[in-house]
KEBA-310086 format. One record per residue: residue in one letter; x, y, z of N, C-alpha, C in turn. Coordinates in steps of 0.05 Angstrom, whole numbers, plus 5000, padded with zeros to 4 digits. Layout:
<nodes>
aXYZXYZXYZ...
</nodes>
This chain:
<nodes>
m501749775000500050005000501850255000i501250434982502750684980501350894997r502951015014501851235031502651505019p500851695021501651965013503752075032p505452255022507452365040506152515063a507352495086506352635110506952925108t505253085120505853375121508353415138p510253565128512753605144512153725171a513653645191513253745218514154035219s512554195233513254475236515654515253p517454695245519854745262519154885288e516855005290515955145314512855105316p511855065340508955035343507455285334g505155235322503355455315504055625291l505955535275506655695251504555665230d504055885216502255885193503955925168p503955725150505755745127505255985109y502756085108502156325092503456575105r503356585131504556815145507656805143v508756565145511656535143512556635116l511156565094511956655068510756915059e509057035077507857295072506257295046v504657085042502957065018500057015026h498257085008495457045012494756745008p492756635022492056355018491256284990d490456484974489756424946492156464927a494556504938496856554921497456324903r498156384878498956184859501756074866p502355834856504955714862507355894854e507056044832509156214823509656444843v507556534856507756754876509156634901i508356394909509556264932512556224927e513256134904516156094897517656354897a516456564887517756824886518156934914a516156904931516356994959518556834973f518556574969520656404981523456504973g523856554948526456644938527356904951v525557094952526257354964526857324994l525157185008525457155037527956975043r528556785026530856625030533456795029e533556975009535857155007536157325032i533957425042534057585067535057415090a533957175093534756995115537656925113c538656875089541456795086543357015093a542457265092544157495099544057555129d542357425143542057465172543857275187d546057375198547957195212546857095238e545157245252544257165278541956965277d539957015260537456855261536956725234g538756735215538256635188537656335187a538956175202538455885201535555815210r534655945231531955905240529956005220q530456235208528656345188528556165163l530856065155530955895132529455635136a529655515160528255275167525155325165r524255545175521455615173520555655144l522155785128521455835100521355575084v523255395088523255145074520854975082w520254975108517854825117515354935104a515055195105512655325094512355265064r514555275049514455225020513654935016r514754755031514054465027511054415034v510054545055507254505062505454605040l506154835029504354955009504654844981l506954744974507454664946507754364941d508554214961508953934956506253794956p505853624936503253474935502853284958
</nodes>
């Protein structure tokens, strides 16, 4: 029996993937990808909190775009 992939575990309790990526719930996949790219660049430039921000962004992208 093939199981669908599980929803990735949130890196922090109570996170909303739409808020993490700063997109509307009706956002198209292209908008989600664009937001991810911009916010990823910002997170990578943050020496203090970048790793945590990046983990949140990757999680949110996977939740919203992975089937």
